[in-house]
N, C-alpha and C positions, 0 to 999 in steps of 0.2 A: 522408865517402865514402858512395856509394850502397850501400844494403843489398843482400844477395844476392837477397832476395825481390823487391825493386823491379826489379833488373836482369832477374830471371827473368820477371817479369810483362811487362816491356817487350819482351823478346825474343819472347815468345809472341804479343804483340800485333803486333809487327813481322812475324812469320810470317803472321798472319792478314791483315795489310794487303797483303803481297806476294802471297799466294794470291788475294786479291780483285782484284789489279791485273796481269793478264797483258799489258796494253797501257797506253800513256800515257793513253788515254781512260778506261780502267777505273780507273787510279790517281786521276785527277781525279774521276771519279764517286764512288769510295769516299771520297775526301777531302771532297767536297761532302756526302755522306751523314753523315759524322761531324760536320762543321761545322753542318749543319742540326740534328742531334741535340743539339749543344752550344748552340743558340740563336743562331747566326749568321744574318744576313739575306743572302740571295742577291740580287745586283744584276744588271741587264741592261744591257749596253753600249749598246743601242739606245735606252735611255730616260734621262731625267734622274735624277740621283742625289740627289734632294732628301732622302731618308731618311738619307743619309750626310753631311749637312751638319754634324752634331754628333757627340757621343759615341755609341759603339756598336760592334758587332762585325759585320763584313761580309765578303763574298767575291764574286769574279767569276770566271767560267770563260771561257776563250777556247780552243776546240778541246782540245788535250791539255795545257793549262796552267791553273793556278789561282793567283790571288793573294787572300790573306785578310789582314785587318788588324783591329786593336783600337785604336779612338780613345778616349783618356781624356777625362773631363769638362773637364780643364784645358787641352786642346789649343787652340792658336791659330795664327795665320797663319805663325809662324816656328818652330813645334814641329818637331823633327827626327823622322826615321824610323829605327827599328832594324829592319833587313831581314835575314832569313835566306833566302839564295838557294840553290835546289837544282834538280834536274831530274827529270822523270818518265819519260824514255825510257831504254832500255837497248840495247846491241848485239844484233842479231838478224837476221832475214830478213823481207822485206816482200813481200806477194803482188803479182805482176805483173799487167798486163792479159792477158786470155785465159789465165787461170790453170790451166785444166783441161788437163793434158797427160798423156803416158805412152806406153809402148811395150811390146811383148812380153807383153801381158796385164796390165801394171801400170798403175794410175792414179797419176799424180804431180801435184804442185803446182808451178807455175812461180813461183819466188821470186827476189828480188834481195837481195844482201847489204846490210844496214843497219848503218852504222857499221863498227866493227872487231872483230867477234866472233872468239874462238878457235875456228876452224872444227871442229877435231877434237873439241872438247868437246861438240859437238852430235850426234855420231854415236851411233847405237844407244840413243836415248832416246825415250820416248813423249812426243810434242809436241802442242801444240794451236795452232789459229788463233784469234786474238782481235783485236778492234778495232772500228771503226765502219763501218756501212753508211749511205750517204746516198742517200735516194730522190730521184727526179726532182722531187718537189714540195718538196724541201729538208728534209724530216723526217729525223731521224737515229735509228739504233738501235745499241746495243751488242750484240756477238755474241761468244761464246766456245764453242768446240766441245768442250772436254774432250779427252782423249787421242784423237788422230786420225792423226798423221803420224809418220814415222821416216826419218832419214837412215841407211840400212843400210850398214855397212862391208863392204868386200870381204873374204872369208875369207882367212886367211893361206895356205891351200893354193893360192890363185890369185895370191898376191903374196908370195913367200917372202922378199923383201927389205924388207917393210913396216916391220919394227922397226929398220931402218937409216935410215929416213927416210920419213915419210908426206907425200906431196905431193897436196894437194887442189885441183883446178881448180874455181873458183867457179861456172863455167857447166856443166861436164860432170858434176861429182860431187855438187854441192849441190842436187839435185832430190829432195825427199822423196817417199816413197810414201805413199799414203793408202787404197789399196784395190786390188781386182782388177776388170778389165773393159775395155771399149772406151771410150777418152776421147771418141769421137764421140757416145756415148750418155749421157755424164755431164755434170753441171753442178756444179762446186765452189761457185759462188755460191749455187746452190739449197740446198746443204747448209748454208752459212753463214746463209741466210735462215731455214731451219728451226730453227736453234739460237738465234734471238733469243728471249729469255724474255718471255712474256706478250704477244706480238704475232703477228699473222698477216701475214707479210711476203712480198710477191710478188717473187721474184728478178728477174722481167722488168722491174721498175720501179726496180731499183737503178741509180742514175746514177753513183755513184762509191764508193770504199771505201779505207780506210786500215787494213789488216789485217796483223798481224805473227805470227811464230811465237814461242811461249813454251813453256818446259819445264813439265811437269805434276807433277814429283816434289815432294812436300810438303817444306817446310822442316823442318830437324831440328837438335836439340841433341845433341852427341855429344862424345867424347873421354874420356880417363882420368878426369877429374873434371867432365865435362860442361861443359868450357870453350870448346868450339867451336860455331859456328852456321853451317850450310850452307843456302844458298838461291839461287834464281835472282834476278836483278835487284837485288842489294844495291847495285850501282852503277846508279842512285843512290837507290833507294827507301829505303835506310837513312837518308839525310839528309832526304828528303821527309817520311818518317814522324816523324823526330825533331822537325822543325820544326812539323809538324801537332800532335803531342801537346803540345809546349811551348806553342804558341799557345793551344790549347784550355785548358790548365792556367792560363796567364797570364790569360785572359779570365775564368776562374772565380773568381779571387782578387781581393781589393780591390787596386786599382792604386796604386802608390806615388806620392807627391808628385813632381811634375816629370817624370812618365813620358813617354817619347817614344811615338810611334805605332808599335806593333809590327806587323811585316809578314812574312808568309810568301809568298815568290815562287817557285813551282815551275814552271819552264819546260819546254817540249818541245824536242826536236831538238838537244840538246847534243851527242849522240854523232855528229852529222853537221855540226857547225859552228855551230849556233844561228842560222843566217841564215834566219829565217822570221817570220811574224807572231806566232807563239806562242813563239818562241825568244828567248834573252837578247840577241841582236843586233838584234832587232826593237823596236818601240816600246811593247810591252805594259806594262812596269813604269813607264816615264815617263808613259804615258797614265793609268794608275791613280793615280800619285802626284800628277799635275797636277790630276786631278779631285777627289782628296781635298783638296788645297790650295785649289782653287776653292771647295769647300764650306765651308772654314774662313775664307773671305774674303781669301785671300792675293793680294797684288799680284805681278807678275812678280819684282820685287826681293825681296819677302818669301819667295817660293818658293825663290829662290836661297839665301837665308839658311837656310831649312829644310834644303835639300840639303847645305849646308856643315856643318850641325849633325848630319848623319845618318851612319850607319855601316852597312855591309853585311858580314855574315859569309857568305861563299860556301862552302857545305858540299858537298863531293863526295868520293867514296871515294878513298883513297890506298893506297900500297903498303907492306905489312909486309915485313920482311926474309924472304927465302925460304931455308930452311936448306940447300937443295941448289944454290943459285945466289947465294951471298952476295957473290960478286965482282961481281954486277950492281948492287950497292947502294953508296952512299957508305960508306967504311970507318968513319967516325966517327958516322954517323947511320943507325942500323938499327932502325927501329920494330918493336915486338913486338905481337902480338895481346894484348889486355887490358892493354896498357900505357898506355891513354888515347888520346883523339882526337888527330889529327895537326894540327900547325901547318905548312902547306906553304909552302916558300920557294924562290924561283928568282931568280937575279941578273938574268936577262933578262926578268923580269916575265911569264913564262908563268903564274905565280901572282901575285896582286895584293898579297901581303903585303909591308909595309914595316915599319920600326921602330915606327911608331905603332900599326899593327895588331897586331904581335907583342906590344907592351906591353899592349894592351887584352886580348888573348887570355890572356896570362899572369895578368893581374889577375882576369879572370873565372874562370879555372880555380882560382886560389888561393882566391878567395872561395867557390867551390862545393866546395872540398876535393877536387878531382879532378885527377889527374895528366894531363899532356899530353906529346906527343913531337914533336920537330921532324923534318920530312922534307925532304931535299934530294937531288937526283939525283946519281948518279955522273957525273963530268964527260964521260965518253965515251958516256953514254946520253942519247938525246934525251928531252926533258921534254914531257909532255903539257900540256894547259891546261884551264881550267875557265871557268865563266861569270864568275868574279871580275874578270879584266881587262876583260871586255866591259862589265860594270856600271860599273866605275870610269871607263872611257873614255867611255861614253855619257852618264853623269849627273854625273861629277865627284865621286861619293860615295866617301869613304874605304872601302876594302875589304880584308878579310883572308881568306885561303884556308885552310880547315880540312877535316877529314873523318875518317871511320872507316877504320882500316887494314884492308886485305884481302889475302888470297892468292887466286890464280886470277882476278884481275880480267879481265872480259870473257869469262869462261867461261860456259857455260850454267848452271853452278852454282858460285857463289862462296863464299868462306869468310871469316868474321870471328870475333872473340872475343865471348862472350856479354855482356861488361860494357861494351864500347866504345859501342854504339849508345845505351844508357841514359845513359852519361856525356855523350855529345854532346847528347842531349835536355835533360839537367839544366843544362849550361852555356848552352844556347840559351834555356831558360826564364829564367835569370838575366840573360842579355843583353837579352831583351825587357823586363826590369824595371829596366834601367840607363839613366841619362841619360849616354850614351856620350861 
């Protein structure tokens, strides 16, 4: 079992990672910084990957996604891949074109709902804008404003029935305020340009932007025995961070005989369906695996052998049982916080887990000395999905769906147990070191 000190150190580092990652682009930037620090080599998709033709530790970034891998000395054309799949984006709000709006002396930001956030959870919080600015010459800059915006709730005196049912119109009510003044004389893009660290950015030369809203409240450990961890973006930075720390630890240790190629694949756009060049429905993972195989001299047939020998653990947050809504859960499968990571199962393959994947996960957890919990939906509740079925369908790679149990999923501030993220990282490290 993991020690309390190890779990505590992991949860503090997870908090630091989330704080550094208010957008998917920041999450990838922070991952790349850590990989650089650990001695990984960054590769450019526009250039030949001669350096990656043999053993080594590498990564490549595509927009808000990152894929990193460790190739052992013994790797050959038919060596399999052990892949931890996760995603970098979270439900939020995205800045619209012509974003500087307002009325009645208020400055407001025009935003569009991104994914499926719990709208009410974003009310009355100090929020920031964060993401990337792309200049007309193609150069890119990360920006993050710090506390800037707020979705102010209407006072109860002006809506006496609010506690009988709060109805929020996504267009009318979800327009955050960020200042006082006349919108005609303000430029929100100029404010974003001013907040780019270490660069003098001319807002007039911004050609495009991908900017979202993020909560600014610091992550926190709390509870009667310090058993809870609250933070924004645990769905799904908890899994991205687990995979990142596990891969770095795997690379730092002597690799076992017969080791597969360990891969972290952290995609963007999962919350909106994954259908993008940096999402799991796109070609990114296949592009990288093909180029790795090419570097190892694989023929098309040998590459298919390698894929057949591979396994993907799709790690995404799942639901813990809610004490006030227990009837929404399956009566026989009610995961608890700190009960261990989830094995996610769905008869209709909304999760990719099958008996083979379940057996692998059971073996990994047993070998790591870590408990796990099974999650299945109540039959009358629709089941969400993950990148797992997408990876299995696109590449034919065996896939199992797992994740950290949460309460308040898709809230601006989600809740997990302090032990489960470390347990997920520990099992992932063992998975990377296993000939699956």
